[in-house]
N, C-alpha and C positions, 0 to 999 in steps of 0.2 A: 659880765662880759657883754659887750655890744659890738655889732658889726660896723666896721668903718672901711670903706673901699674894698680891697681884696683881702683884708685881714680882720682881726678882732682886737678890741682894746680891753685889757684887763689891768687894773692898777696903773693906767697910763702908758702901758707898753703895747705896741702893735705886735701881734703874733699872727702866724698863719701865712707868712710869705714863703713861698717855695724856695728851698735851698738852691735849686738850679737857677731860678730867676735871680736870686741875690748874687750868685756867683757870676752870672752874665752881666749884671749891672756893675759889680765890682771890677770885672775885667774891662768893661767898656770905659768906665771912669778912669781906672788905673792906667789904661793904655794911653790916655791923654796926658798923663804925667810923665811918660817916658821921655828921656832926654836924648836918646840915641835911637837909630833905626831898629825896628823889631827883629830879633833873631830868635830862632827856635829856643824855647825854654827847656831846660833839662827836666826829665821826669823822675830822676833818681837823686836822692839826697847825697849820694857819693860825690856829686858835682860841687857840693858845698863844703867838702871836707877841709878846705882852706880856713874855715871858721874854727876848727877843732883846737882845743888847748885851753889853758888857763890864762885869763886876761885880767888886768888890774889897773885901777886909776885912783889917785888920791886927789881930793878936791874939797876945799872948805872944811878941813878937819875930818873928812869922812873917807873911808876906803870902800870903793865899789869893786866888785869882782864879777866876772862872767866866765863860766866854764862850759865847754862844748865837748861832748864825747865823740869818739870816732864813729863813723857810720857802722851800724850793725843791724841786721834784721830789717833793713829798709827804713830805719829811723836814725835820727841824731837827737840825743837828749841834752838839754842845757839847764843851767840854773844861774840866777843872778842874785846878788845880795849886796846891800850897803850897810856898813857898820860905822856908827859914830858914837863917840864917848862910851865905847864898850858895849853898845846895844845895837842889835839888828833893827834898822829903821825901815828897810824895804827888802822884800824878797820876791822872787818870781820863778816859777817852773816853766821851762820852755821845751817845745817839741817841734822837730822838723819831720814831716811825714808825707808820703805820696798820697794823693787823693785823685778822684776822677777828674777834678778841675786842674790838677797839677800839684806842685809841691806846696804844702801848707805849713805856715809858721804858727804854732799855737802858743799863746802866752797866757799864763795863769798867775796874775799878780796877787800877792797877799792872801792866797787861799780863795780868791773869787773864782767865778766861772771862767773857763778858758775862752779866749777870744782868738778867732782864726783870721789870718792874713794870707793871701795867696801870692805866690811868687809871680811878679809881673814883668820883671826885667832881670837878666843875669848876664854877667860878664865873667872873664877869667877869675877875677877875685872881687866881684861885686854882686850883690843880690839886693833886689828891691821887692819888698812885700807890701801889699796894700789891702786895705779894707775901708773903702770910703763911707760905709754905713756906720763905722765905729765913731764914737764921739771924739776921742783923742787917745793916742795918735791914730792917724789914718794911713800913715806910710812909715815903714821902718826900712832903713837902708844900712846894710853892712858892707864894709869895704876893707880889704886887707891892703893897707897903704904901704907897708914895709914888712919884712920878715918878722919883726918883733912889734908890729903895730896893727891894731884892728880898730876901726871906728864904727860906731853905731849912731845913726842919726834918726831922730823922731820928728815927724812933720804932720801937719794937718790937724785942725781943731785946737791948736795950742801954739805958743811960740816955739819955733824950731829949736831943737837942742841936739848938739853933737857930743858924744862921749868918745874920748880918745884914749883907748886902752893900750897898755904896754903888756908884752909877755910877762906873766907873773914871775918874779924872781924869788919870792918867798919859798924857801926850800921845804916848807911844810906842805906846799901845794904840788900836785903832780905836774 
């Protein structure tokens, strides 16, 4: 491990950046991404309950699903999965929780370490989470575009991709 700037390098990864400093940088950069005037951000996940439910999309022979629990205990728990040719090809565990910096969206894809994105913009049925320090994506945008439609858009560090989910109609799902 060797000292580099304000952190240390170990196996090519810079460590030692204060979490508060990273959060300040994330908020500053993310605020430049805002497309509408800043409004106070909610501090409770209940404000995002419009995301709750089972959502599904079919694309290129694969079925992707995302499920969000009702808020309880100050959190919302989610999961996502894509199945193609009878095999799970992608899965992810998701968590919305309050932090001292605001509401955080935690994504843990394929059993890897959880990556945290902070809520930087919120509307009645729109939420934008950002982590400009992450390789890709750096921004996740959820929007409830209709009663039976939810979109999730990934941006930054990769070609932008929008997932257009419909309310799941498979009766095996809640």
